[in-house]
N, CA, C, O and the ligand as a Tripos MOL2 file, in Angstrom:
@<TRIPOS>MOLECULE
protein
  273   271    69     0     0
PROTEIN
NO_CHARGES

@<TRIPOS>ATOM
      1 N         -18.4830   -7.1130  -11.0080 N.3       1 MET1
      2 CA        -17.8600   -5.8570  -11.4350 C.3       1 MET1
      3 C         -16.4300   -6.1340  -11.8970 C.2       1 MET1
      4 O         -15.8010   -7.1110  -11.4910 O.2       1 MET1
      5 N         -15.9450   -5.2520  -12.7490 N.am      2 GLN2
      6 CA        -14.5680   -5.4070  -13.2160 C.3       2 GLN2
      7 C         -13.6960   -4.3570  -12.5550 C.2       2 GLN2
      8 O         -14.0840   -3.1970  -12.4200 O.2       2 GLN2
      9 N         -12.5290   -4.7780  -12.1500 N.am      3 VAL3
     10 CA        -11.5990   -3.8630  -11.5000 C.3       3 VAL3
     11 C         -10.2560   -3.9350  -12.2140 C.2       3 VAL3
     12 O          -9.8230   -4.9860  -12.6870 O.2       3 VAL3
     13 N          -9.6170   -2.7700  -12.2710 N.am      4 LYS4
     14 CA         -8.3300   -2.7120  -12.9500 C.3       4 LYS4
     15 C          -7.2420   -2.4250  -11.9330 C.2       4 LYS4
     16 O          -7.3630   -1.5190  -11.1090 O.2       4 LYS4
     17 N          -6.1910   -3.2040  -12.0030 N.am      5 CYS5
     18 CA         -5.0680   -2.9970  -11.1040 C.3       5 CYS5
     19 C          -4.3860   -1.6770  -11.4770 C.2       5 CYS5
     20 O          -4.1080   -1.4240  -12.6490 O.2       5 CYS5
     21 N          -4.1210   -0.8430  -10.4730 N.am      6 VAL6
     22 CA         -3.5440    0.4720  -10.7550 C.3       6 VAL6
     23 C          -2.0880    0.3800  -11.1750 C.2       6 VAL6
     24 O          -1.5490    1.3250  -11.7520 O.2       6 VAL6
     25 N          -1.4530   -0.7300  -10.8980 N.am      7 LEU7
     26 CA         -0.0310   -0.8430  -11.2090 C.3       7 LEU7
     27 C           0.2380   -1.4980  -12.5630 C.2       7 LEU7
     28 O           1.0700   -1.0130  -13.3290 O.2       7 LEU7
     29 N          -0.4440   -2.5740  -12.8570 N.am      8 CYS8
     30 CA         -0.1080   -3.2960  -14.0860 C.3       8 CYS8
     31 C          -1.2650   -3.3190  -15.0890 C.2       8 CYS8
     32 O          -1.1650   -3.9660  -16.1310 O.2       8 CYS8
     33 N          -2.3690   -2.6140  -14.7780 N.am      9 ASP9
     34 CA         -3.5300   -2.5320  -15.6730 C.3       9 ASP9
     35 C          -4.1890   -3.8800  -15.9350 C.2       9 ASP9
     36 O          -4.9530   -4.0340  -16.8880 O.2       9 ASP9
     37 N          -3.8930   -4.8270  -15.1040 N.am     10 HIS10
     38 CA         -4.5120   -6.1370  -15.2270 C.3      10 HIS10
     39 C          -5.9680   -6.0370  -14.7620 C.2      10 HIS10
     40 O          -6.2550   -5.5390  -13.6730 O.2      10 HIS10
     41 N          -6.8780   -6.5210  -15.6110 N.am     11 ILE11
     42 CA         -8.2980   -6.4260  -15.2660 C.3      11 ILE11
     43 C          -8.7830   -7.7510  -14.6980 C.2      11 ILE11
     44 O          -8.5750   -8.8210  -15.2700 O.2      11 ILE11
     45 N          -9.4310   -7.6370  -13.5620 N.am     12 GLU12
     46 CA         -9.9600   -8.8240  -12.9070 C.3      12 GLU12
     47 C         -11.4490   -8.6750  -12.6890 C.2      12 GLU12
     48 O         -11.9590   -7.5690  -12.5100 O.2      12 GLU12
     49 N         -12.1310   -9.7890  -12.7050 N.am     13 GLY13
     50 CA        -13.5560   -9.7640  -12.4100 C.3      13 GLY13
     51 C         -13.7820  -10.0950  -10.9550 C.2      13 GLY13
     52 O         -13.2650  -11.0850  -10.4380 O.2      13 GLY13
     53 N         -14.5670   -9.2460  -10.2950 N.am     14 LEU14
     54 CA        -14.8810   -9.4970   -8.8890 C.3      14 LEU14
     55 C         -16.3580   -9.8370   -8.7690 C.2      14 LEU14
     56 O         -17.2070   -9.2530   -9.4420 O.2      14 LEU14
     57 N         -16.6370  -10.7710   -7.9190 N.am     15 ASP15
     58 CA        -18.0320  -11.0710   -7.6030 C.3      15 ASP15
     59 C         -18.6580   -9.8410   -6.9510 C.2      15 ASP15
     60 O         -18.1590   -9.3550   -5.9350 O.2      15 ASP15
     61 N         -19.7410   -9.3380   -7.5260 N.am     16 ASP16
     62 CA        -20.3880   -8.1290   -7.0210 C.3      16 ASP16
     63 C         -20.7310   -8.2210   -5.5420 C.2      16 ASP16
     64 O         -20.7850   -7.2090   -4.8440 O.2      16 ASP16
     65 N         -20.9570   -9.4190   -5.0790 N.am     17 HIS17
     66 CA        -21.3870   -9.5900   -3.6920 C.3      17 HIS17
     67 C         -20.2340   -9.9230   -2.7570 C.2      17 HIS17
     68 O         -20.4300  -10.1260   -1.5590 O.2      17 HIS17
     69 N         -19.0450   -9.9760   -3.3080 N.am     18 SER18
     70 CA        -17.9050  -10.2960   -2.4560 C.3      18 SER18
     71 C         -17.5760   -9.1070   -1.5590 C.2      18 SER18
     72 O         -17.9180   -7.9640   -1.8620 O.2      18 SER18
     73 N         -16.9200   -9.3990   -0.4750 N.am     19 LEU19
     74 CA        -16.5680   -8.3540    0.4960 C.3      19 LEU19
     75 C         -15.6510   -7.3140   -0.1530 C.2      19 LEU19
     76 O         -15.7520   -6.1180    0.1200 O.2      19 LEU19
     77 N         -14.7760   -7.7890   -0.9980 N.am     20 ARG20
     78 CA        -13.8180   -6.8880   -1.6250 C.3      20 ARG20
     79 C         -14.5040   -5.9100   -2.5720 C.2      20 ARG20
     80 O         -14.1610   -4.7290   -2.6210 O.2      20 ARG20
     81 N         -15.4830   -6.4200   -3.3250 N.am     21 ALA21
     82 CA        -16.2220   -5.5600   -4.2430 C.3      21 ALA21
     83 C         -17.0020   -4.5080   -3.4700 C.2      21 ALA21
     84 O         -17.0680   -3.3500   -3.8830 O.2      21 ALA21
     85 N         -17.5830   -4.9040   -2.3650 N.am     22 LYS22
     86 CA        -18.3430   -3.9600   -1.5360 C.3      22 LYS22
     87 C         -17.4280   -2.8760   -0.9990 C.2      22 LYS22
     88 O         -17.7880   -1.6990   -0.9810 O.2      22 LYS22
     89 N         -16.2570   -3.2730   -0.5660 N.am     23 ARG23
     90 CA        -15.3020   -2.3010   -0.0280 C.3      23 ARG23
     91 C         -14.8850   -1.3060   -1.1050 C.2      23 ARG23
     92 O         -14.7760   -0.1070   -0.8500 O.2      23 ARG23
     93 N         -14.6570   -1.8160   -2.2990 N.am     24 LEU24
     94 CA        -14.2190   -0.9420   -3.3820 C.3      24 LEU24
     95 C         -15.3140    0.0510   -3.7520 C.2      24 LEU24
     96 O         -15.0350    1.2020   -4.0890 O.2      24 LEU24
     97 N         -16.5480   -0.4010   -3.6880 N.am     25 ARG25
     98 CA        -17.6560    0.4930   -4.0150 C.3      25 ARG25
     99 C         -17.8400    1.5500   -2.9430 C.2      25 ARG25
    100 O         -18.1640    2.6980   -3.2470 O.2      25 ARG25
    101 N         -17.6370    1.1740   -1.7020 N.am     26 ASN26
    102 CA        -17.8250    2.1300   -0.6100 C.3      26 ASN26
    103 C         -16.7260    3.1820   -0.5770 C.2      26 ASN26
    104 O         -16.9740    4.3570   -0.3030 O.2      26 ASN26
    105 N         -15.5320    2.7450   -0.8580 N.am     27 ARG27
    106 CA        -14.4230    3.7100   -0.8680 C.3      27 ARG27
    107 C         -13.9540    3.8470   -2.3030 C.2      27 ARG27
    108 O         -13.1480    3.0540   -2.7890 O.2      27 ARG27
    109 N         -14.4570    4.8390   -2.9570 N.am     28 ARG28
    110 CA        -14.1760    4.9920   -4.3750 C.3      28 ARG28
    111 C         -12.7170    5.3300   -4.6590 C.2      28 ARG28
    112 O         -12.2000    5.0420   -5.7390 O.2      28 ARG28
    113 N         -12.0700    5.9360   -3.6900 N.am     29 ASN29
    114 CA        -10.6770    6.3110   -3.9670 C.3      29 ASN29
    115 C          -9.6970    5.1970   -3.6070 C.2      29 ASN29
    116 O          -8.4840    5.3530   -3.7490 O.2      29 ASN29
    117 N         -10.2310    4.0880   -3.1460 N.am     30 GLN30
    118 CA         -9.3350    2.9890   -2.8110 C.3      30 GLN30
    119 C          -8.7920    2.3670   -4.0940 C.2      30 GLN30
    120 O          -9.5420    2.0680   -5.0230 O.2      30 GLN30
    121 N          -7.5100    2.1850   -4.1250 N.am     31 MET31
    122 CA         -6.8970    1.6440   -5.3280 C.3      31 MET31
    123 C          -6.9590    0.1210   -5.3080 C.2      31 MET31
    124 O          -6.7660   -0.5230   -4.2770 O.2      31 MET31
    125 N          -7.2290   -0.4130   -6.4590 N.am     32 TYR32
    126 CA         -7.2640   -1.8610   -6.5360 C.3      32 TYR32
    127 C          -5.9060   -2.3920   -6.9720 C.2      32 TYR32
    128 O          -5.3140   -1.9040   -7.9350 O.2      32 TYR32
    129 N          -5.4290   -3.3810   -6.2620 N.am     33 LEU33
    130 CA         -4.1840   -4.0440   -6.6500 C.3      33 LEU33
    131 C          -4.4820   -5.5180   -6.8810 C.2      33 LEU33
    132 O          -5.1480   -6.1600   -6.0690 O.2      33 LEU33
    133 N          -3.9900   -6.0460   -7.9860 N.am     34 CYS34
    134 CA         -4.1450   -7.4750   -8.2000 C.3      34 CYS34
    135 C          -3.2550   -8.2090   -7.1940 C.2      34 CYS34
    136 O          -2.3850   -7.6070   -6.5640 O.2      34 CYS34
    137 N          -3.4760   -9.4670   -7.0600 N.am     35 GLU35
    138 CA         -2.7780  -10.2290   -6.0250 C.3      35 GLU35
    139 C          -1.2660  -10.1690   -6.2090 C.2      35 GLU35
    140 O          -0.5090  -10.1020   -5.2400 O.2      35 GLU35
    141 N          -0.8430  -10.1940   -7.4640 N.am     36 LYS36
    142 CA          0.5860  -10.1810   -7.7710 C.3      36 LYS36
    143 C           1.2350   -8.8870   -7.3020 C.2      36 LYS36
    144 O           2.2800   -8.9000   -6.6530 O.2      36 LYS36
    145 N           0.5990   -7.7740   -7.6410 N.am     37 CYS37
    146 CA          1.1440   -6.4780   -7.2530 C.3      37 CYS37
    147 C           1.0160   -6.2790   -5.7540 C.2      37 CYS37
    148 O           1.8940   -5.6930   -5.1220 O.2      37 CYS37
    149 N          -0.0720   -6.7650   -5.1890 N.am     38 TYR38
    150 CA         -0.2790   -6.6120   -3.7570 C.3      38 TYR38
    151 C           0.8430   -7.2910   -2.9860 C.2      38 TYR38
    152 O           1.3520   -6.7530   -2.0040 O.2      38 TYR38
    153 N           1.2200   -8.4780   -3.4430 N.am     39 LYS39
    154 CA          2.2890   -9.2010   -2.7660 C.3      39 LYS39
    155 C           3.6210   -8.4740   -2.9150 C.2      39 LYS39
    156 O           4.4460   -8.4610   -2.0020 O.2      39 LYS39
    157 N           3.8110   -7.8690   -4.0890 N.am     40 ARG40
    158 CA          5.0530   -7.1360   -4.3300 C.3      40 ARG40
    159 C           5.1400   -5.9300   -3.3890 C.2      40 ARG40
    160 O           6.1830   -5.6710   -2.7880 O.2      40 ARG40
    161 N           4.0300   -5.2010   -3.2710 N.am     41 ILE41
    162 CA          3.9900   -4.0270   -2.3990 C.3      41 ILE41
    163 C           4.1710   -4.4470   -0.9490 C.2      41 ILE41
    164 O           4.9040   -3.8150   -0.1890 O.2      41 ILE41
    165 N           3.4920   -5.5210   -0.5810 N.am     42 ASP42
    166 CA          3.5680   -6.0230    0.7780 C.3      42 ASP42
    167 C           5.0150   -6.3310    1.1420 C.2      42 ASP42
    168 O           5.4710   -6.0210    2.2430 O.2      42 ASP42
    169 N           5.7190   -6.9350    0.2190 N.am     43 TYR43
    170 CA          7.1260   -7.2880    0.4330 C.3      43 TYR43
    171 C           7.9650   -6.0340    0.6130 C.2      43 TYR43
    172 O           8.8130   -5.9730    1.5030 O.2      43 TYR43
    173 N           7.7340   -5.0370   -0.2250 N.am     44 LYS44
    174 CA          8.4910   -3.7910   -0.1380 C.3      44 LYS44
    175 C           8.2220   -3.0830    1.1750 C.2      44 LYS44
    176 O           9.1350   -2.5360    1.7940 O.2      44 LYS44
    177 N           6.9570   -3.0940    1.6000 N.am     45 THR45
    178 CA          6.5860   -2.4420    2.8500 C.3      45 THR45
    179 C           7.3000   -3.0970    4.0130 C.2      45 THR45
    180 O           7.7850   -2.4190    4.9190 O.2      45 THR45
    181 N           7.3640   -4.4150    3.9840 N.am     46 LYS46
    182 CA          8.0390   -5.1210    5.0740 C.3      46 LYS46
    183 C           9.5310   -4.8230    5.0660 C.2      46 LYS46
    184 O          10.1610   -4.7270    6.1190 O.2      46 LYS46
    185 N          10.0850   -4.6790    3.8760 N.am     47 GLN47
    186 CA         11.5100   -4.3350    3.7900 C.3      47 GLN47
    187 C          11.7500   -2.9560    4.3910 C.2      47 GLN47
    188 O          12.7330   -2.7350    5.0990 O.2      47 GLN47
    189 N          10.8320   -2.0270    4.0980 N.am     48 ARG48
    190 CA         10.9620   -0.6700    4.5990 C.3      48 ARG48
    191 C          10.8390   -0.6540    6.1150 C.2      48 ARG48
    192 O          11.5530    0.0780    6.8020 O.2      48 ARG48
    193 N           9.9230   -1.4720    6.6280 N.am     49 GLN49
    194 CA          9.7500   -1.5480    8.0750 C.3      49 GLN49
    195 C          11.0020   -2.0960    8.7350 C.2      49 GLN49
    196 O          11.3620   -1.7020    9.8440 O.2      49 GLN49
    197 N          11.6590   -3.0110    8.0360 N.am     50 ALA50
    198 CA         12.8610   -3.6220    8.5920 C.3      50 ALA50
    199 C          13.9770   -2.5960    8.7410 C.2      50 ALA50
    200 O          14.8130   -2.7170    9.6360 O.2      50 ALA50
    201 N          13.9980   -1.5900    7.8750 N.am     51 THR51
    202 CA         15.0280   -0.5580    7.9560 C.3      51 THR51
    203 C          14.4830    0.7000    8.6190 C.2      51 THR51
    204 O          15.1360    1.7430    8.6090 O.2      51 THR51
    205 N          13.3040    0.6060    9.1880 N.am     52 GLY52
    206 CA         12.6180    1.7530    9.7760 C.3      52 GLY52
    207 C          13.4180    2.4330   10.8740 C.2      52 GLY52
    208 O          13.3870    3.6560   11.0090 O.2      52 GLY52
    209 N          14.1380    1.6330   11.6620 N.am     53 HIS53
    210 CA         14.8830    2.2140   12.7740 C.3      53 HIS53
    211 C          15.9490    3.1760   12.2780 C.2      53 HIS53
    212 O          16.3160    4.1170   12.9820 O.2      53 HIS53
    213 N          16.4430    2.9470   11.0780 N.am     54 PHE54
    214 CA         17.4440    3.8330   10.5090 C.3      54 PHE54
    215 C          16.8620    5.2360   10.2880 C.2      54 PHE54
    216 O          17.5010    6.2430   10.5940 O.2      54 PHE54
    217 N          15.6260    5.2790    9.7440 N.am     55 HIS55
    218 CA         14.9810    6.5670    9.4890 C.3      55 HIS55
    219 C          14.6460    7.2780   10.7970 C.2      55 HIS55
    220 O          14.7500    8.5000   10.9050 O.2      55 HIS55
    221 N          14.2440    6.4890   11.7790 N.am     56 LEU56
    222 CA         13.9160    7.0700   13.0750 C.3      56 LEU56
    223 C          15.1600    7.7140   13.6840 C.2      56 LEU56
    224 O          15.0900    8.7930   14.2720 O.2      56 LEU56
    225 N          16.2710    7.0510   13.5390 N.am     57 TYR57
    226 CA         17.5170    7.5670   14.0760 C.3      57 TYR57
    227 C          17.8730    8.8900   13.3990 C.2      57 TYR57
    228 O          18.2730    9.8500   14.0580 O.2      57 TYR57
    229 N          17.7190    8.9270   12.0610 N.am     58 LYS58
    230 CA         18.0340   10.1440   11.3270 C.3      58 LYS58
    231 C          17.1490   11.3070   11.7630 C.2      58 LYS58
    232 O          17.6030   12.4410   11.9150 O.2      58 LYS58
    233 N          15.8610   10.9850   11.9590 N.am     59 LYS59
    234 CA         14.9170   12.0170   12.3360 C.3      59 LYS59
    235 C          15.2760   12.5760   13.7180 C.2      59 LYS59
    236 O          15.2560   13.7870   13.9370 O.2      59 LYS59
    237 N          15.5990   11.6810   14.6270 N.am     60 LYS60
    238 CA         15.9330   12.0880   15.9830 C.3      60 LYS60
    239 C          17.1730   12.9860   15.9680 C.2      60 LYS60
    240 O          17.2330   13.9870   16.6820 O.2      60 LYS60
    241 N          18.1380   12.6260   15.1660 N.am     61 LYS61
    242 CA         19.3700   13.3990   15.0880 C.3      61 LYS61
    243 C          19.0760   14.8260   14.6030 C.2      61 LYS61
    244 O          19.6520   15.7970   15.0940 O.2      61 LYS61
    245 N          18.1700   14.9220   13.6320 N.am     62 LYS62
    246 CA         17.8230   16.2170   13.0870 C.3      62 LYS62
    247 C          17.1640   17.0890   14.1660 C.2      62 LYS62
    248 O          17.4310   18.2860   14.2690 O.2      62 LYS62
    249 N          16.3020   16.4580   14.9600 N.am     63 GLU63
    250 CA         15.6340   17.1940   16.0260 C.3      63 GLU63
    251 C          16.6410   17.6660   17.0740 C.2      63 GLU63
    252 O          16.5150   18.7620   17.6220 O.2      63 GLU63
    253 N          17.6280   16.8360   17.3420 N.am     64 ASP64
    254 CA         18.6510   17.2160   18.3120 C.3      64 ASP64
    255 C          19.4490   18.4180   17.8090 C.2      64 ASP64
    256 O          19.8060   19.3070   18.5830 O.2      64 ASP64
    257 N          19.7180   18.4320   16.5220 N.am     65 ASP65
    258 CA         20.4800   19.5320   15.9510 C.3      65 ASP65
    259 C          19.7780   20.8560   16.1730 C.2      65 ASP65
    260 O          20.4090   21.9090   16.2710 O.2      65 ASP65
    261 N          18.4760   20.7810   16.2480 N.am     66 HIS66
    262 CA         17.6610   21.9880   16.3840 C.3      66 HIS66
    263 C          17.9670   22.7430   17.6810 C.2      66 HIS66
    264 O          17.8000   23.9600   17.7590 O.2      66 HIS66
    265 N          18.4120   22.0080   18.6840 N.am     67 TYR67
    266 CA         18.6370   22.6600   19.9780 C.3      67 TYR67
    267 C          20.0030   23.3580   20.0660 C.2      67 TYR67
    268 O          20.2530   24.1430   20.9800 O.2      67 TYR67
    269 N          20.8540   23.0650   19.1250 N.am     68 PHE68
    270 CA         22.1830   23.6880   19.1990 C.3      68 PHE68
    271 C          22.2270   25.0760   18.5610 C.2      68 PHE68
    272 O          23.2770   25.7170   18.5490 O.2      68 PHE68
    273 ZN         -1.2270   -5.6780  -10.8070 Zn       69 ZN69
@<TRIPOS>BOND
     1     1     2 1
     2     2     3 1
     3     3     4 2
     4     3     5 am
     5     5     6 1
     6     6     7 1
     7     7     8 2
     8     7     9 am
     9     9    10 1
    10    10    11 1
    11    11    12 2
    12    11    13 am
    13    13    14 1
    14    14    15 1
    15    15    16 2
    16    15    17 am
    17    17    18 1
    18    18    19 1
    19    19    20 2
    20    19    21 am
    21    21    22 1
    22    22    23 1
    23    23    24 2
    24    23    25 am
    25    25    26 1
    26    26    27 1
    27    27    28 2
    28    27    29 am
    29    29    30 1
    30    30    31 1
    31    31    32 2
    32    31    33 am
    33    33    34 1
    34    34    35 1
    35    35    36 2
    36    35    37 am
    37    37    38 1
    38    38    39 1
    39    39    40 2
    40    39    41 am
    41    41    42 1
    42    42    43 1
    43    43    44 2
    44    43    45 am
    45    45    46 1
    46    46    47 1
    47    47    48 2
    48    47    49 am
    49    49    50 1
    50    50    51 1
    51    51    52 2
    52    51    53 am
    53    53    54 1
    54    54    55 1
    55    55    56 2
    56    55    57 am
    57    57    58 1
    58    58    59 1
    59    59    60 2
    60    59    61 am
    61    61    62 1
    62    62    63 1
    63    63    64 2
    64    63    65 am
    65    65    66 1
    66    66    67 1
    67    67    68 2
    68    67    69 am
    69    69    70 1
    70    70    71 1
    71    71    72 2
    72    71    73 am
    73    73    74 1
    74    74    75 1
    75    75    76 2
    76    75    77 am
    77    77    78 1
    78    78    79 1
    79    79    80 2
    80    79    81 am
    81    81    82 1
    82    82    83 1
    83    83    84 2
    84    83    85 am
    85    85    86 1
    86    86    87 1
    87    87    88 2
    88    87    89 am
    89    89    90 1
    90    90    91 1
    91    91    92 2
    92    91    93 am
    93    93    94 1
    94    94    95 1
    95    95    96 2
    96    95    97 am
    97    97    98 1
    98    98    99 1
    99    99   100 2
   100    99   101 am
   101   101   102 1
   102   102   103 1
   103   103   104 2
   104   103   105 am
   105   105   106 1
   106   106   107 1
   107   107   108 2
   108   107   109 am
   109   109   110 1
   110   110   111 1
   111   111   112 2
   112   111   113 am
   113   113   114 1
   114   114   115 1
   115   115   116 2
   116   115   117 am
   117   117   118 1
   118   118   119 1
   119   119   120 2
   120   119   121 am
   121   121   122 1
   122   122   123 1
   123   123   124 2
   124   123   125 am
   125   125   126 1
   126   126   127 1
   127   127   128 2
   128   127   129 am
   129   129   130 1
   130   130   131 1
   131   131   132 2
   132   131   133 am
   133   133   134 1
   134   134   135 1
   135   135   136 2
   136   135   137 am
   137   137   138 1
   138   138   139 1
   139   139   140 2
   140   139   141 am
   141   141   142 1
   142   142   143 1
   143   143   144 2
   144   143   145 am
   145   145   146 1
   146   146   147 1
   147   147   148 2
   148   147   149 am
   149   149   150 1
   150   150   151 1
   151   151   152 2
   152   151   153 am
   153   153   154 1
   154   154   155 1
   155   155   156 2
   156   155   157 am
   157   157   158 1
   158   158   159 1
   159   159   160 2
   160   159   161 am
   161   161   162 1
   162   162   163 1
   163   163   164 2
   164   163   165 am
   165   165   166 1
   166   166   167 1
   167   167   168 2
   168   167   169 am
   169   169   170 1
   170   170   171 1
   171   171   172 2
   172   171   173 am
   173   173   174 1
   174   174   175 1
   175   175   176 2
   176   175   177 am
   177   177   178 1
   178   178   179 1
   179   179   180 2
   180   179   181 am
   181   181   182 1
   182   182   183 1
   183   183   184 2
   184   183   185 am
   185   185   186 1
   186   186   187 1
   187   187   188 2
   188   187   189 am
   189   189   190 1
   190   190   191 1
   191   191   192 2
   192   191   193 am
   193   193   194 1
   194   194   195 1
   195   195   196 2
   196   195   197 am
   197   197   198 1
   198   198   199 1
   199   199   200 2
   200   199   201 am
   201   201   202 1
   202   202   203 1
   203   203   204 2
   204   203   205 am
   205   205   206 1
   206   206   207 1
   207   207   208 2
   208   207   209 am
   209   209   210 1
   210   210   211 1
   211   211   212 2
   212   211   213 am
   213   213   214 1
   214   214   215 1
   215   215   216 2
   216   215   217 am
   217   217   218 1
   218   218   219 1
   219   219   220 2
   220   219   221 am
   221   221   222 1
   222   222   223 1
   223   223   224 2
   224   223   225 am
   225   225   226 1
   226   226   227 1
   227   227   228 2
   228   227   229 am
   229   229   230 1
   230   230   231 1
   231   231   232 2
   232   231   233 am
   233   233   234 1
   234   234   235 1
   235   235   236 2
   236   235   237 am
   237   237   238 1
   238   238   239 1
   239   239   240 2
   240   239   241 am
   241   241   242 1
   242   242   243 1
   243   243   244 2
   244   243   245 am
   245   245   246 1
   246   246   247 1
   247   247   248 2
   248   247   249 am
   249   249   250 1
   250   250   251 1
   251   251   252 2
   252   251   253 am
   253   253   254 1
   254   254   255 1
   255   255   256 2
   256   255   257 am
   257   257   258 1
   258   258   259 1
   259   259   260 2
   260   259   261 am
   261   261   262 1
   262   262   263 1
   263   263   264 2
   264   263   265 am
   265   265   266 1
   266   266   267 1
   267   267   268 2
   268   267   269 am
   269   269   270 1
   270   270   271 1
   271   271   272 2
@<TRIPOS>SUBSTRUCTURE
     1 MET1         2 RESIDUE 1 A MET
     2 GLN2         6 RESIDUE 1 A GLN
     3 VAL3        10 RESIDUE 1 A VAL
     4 LYS4        14 RESIDUE 1 A LYS
     5 CYS5        18 RESIDUE 1 A CYS
     6 VAL6        22 RESIDUE 1 A VAL
     7 LEU7        26 RESIDUE 1 A LEU
     8 CYS8        30 RESIDUE 1 A CYS
     9 ASP9        34 RESIDUE 1 A ASP
    10 HIS10       38 RESIDUE 1 A HIS
    11 ILE11       42 RESIDUE 1 A ILE
    12 GLU12       46 RESIDUE 1 A GLU
    13 GLY13       50 RESIDUE 1 A GLY
    14 LEU14       54 RESIDUE 1 A LEU
    15 ASP15       58 RESIDUE 1 A ASP
    16 ASP16       62 RESIDUE 1 A ASP
    17 HIS17       66 RESIDUE 1 A HIS
    18 SER18       70 RESIDUE 1 A SER
    19 LEU19       74 RESIDUE 1 A LEU
    20 ARG20       78 RESIDUE 1 A ARG
    21 ALA21       82 RESIDUE 1 A ALA
    22 LYS22       86 RESIDUE 1 A LYS
    23 ARG23       90 RESIDUE 1 A ARG
    24 LEU24       94 RESIDUE 1 A LEU
    25 ARG25       98 RESIDUE 1 A ARG
    26 ASN26      102 RESIDUE 1 A ASN
    27 ARG27      106 RESIDUE 1 A ARG
    28 ARG28      110 RESIDUE 1 A ARG
    29 ASN29      114 RESIDUE 1 A ASN
    30 GLN30      118 RESIDUE 1 A GLN
    31 MET31      122 RESIDUE 1 A MET
    32 TYR32      126 RESIDUE 1 A TYR
    33 LEU33      130 RESIDUE 1 A LEU
    34 CYS34      134 RESIDUE 1 A CYS
    35 GLU35      138 RESIDUE 1 A GLU
    36 LYS36      142 RESIDUE 1 A LYS
    37 CYS37      146 RESIDUE 1 A CYS
    38 TYR38      150 RESIDUE 1 A TYR
    39 LYS39      154 RESIDUE 1 A LYS
    40 ARG40      158 RESIDUE 1 A ARG
    41 ILE41      162 RESIDUE 1 A ILE
    42 ASP42      166 RESIDUE 1 A ASP
    43 TYR43      170 RESIDUE 1 A TYR
    44 LYS44      174 RESIDUE 1 A LYS
    45 THR45      178 RESIDUE 1 A THR
    46 LYS46      182 RESIDUE 1 A LYS
    47 GLN47      186 RESIDUE 1 A GLN
    48 ARG48      190 RESIDUE 1 A ARG
    49 GLN49      194 RESIDUE 1 A GLN
    50 ALA50      198 RESIDUE 1 A ALA
    51 THR51      202 RESIDUE 1 A THR
    52 GLY52      206 RESIDUE 1 A GLY
    53 HIS53      210 RESIDUE 1 A HIS
    54 PHE54      214 RESIDUE 1 A PHE
    55 HIS55      218 RESIDUE 1 A HIS
    56 LEU56      222 RESIDUE 1 A LEU
    57 TYR57      226 RESIDUE 1 A TYR
    58 LYS58      230 RESIDUE 1 A LYS
    59 LYS59      234 RESIDUE 1 A LYS
    60 LYS60      238 RESIDUE 1 A LYS
    61 LYS61      242 RESIDUE 1 A LYS
    62 LYS62      246 RESIDUE 1 A LYS
    63 GLU63      250 RESIDUE 1 A GLU
    64 ASP64      254 RESIDUE 1 A ASP
    65 ASP65      258 RESIDUE 1 A ASP
    66 HIS66      262 RESIDUE 1 A HIS
    67 TYR67      266 RESIDUE 1 A TYR
    68 PHE68      270 RESIDUE 1 A PHE
    69 ZN69       273 GROUP 0 **** ****
């Protein structure tokens, strides 16, 4: 089967019997990312996780304000 990367429109051929192809067929709304884009997203996600405590702090502060 052929799959198109949702980010860069790069078309890749997947072995119909591969685990990835089966997963894509089972979950039709799952977006396909080519390896290049996947690594880019993965990197961004890790960066976001690294600064995650900052967002948690902001959220907590907002909740505290609610009691005043
Ligand atoms: Zn891509």
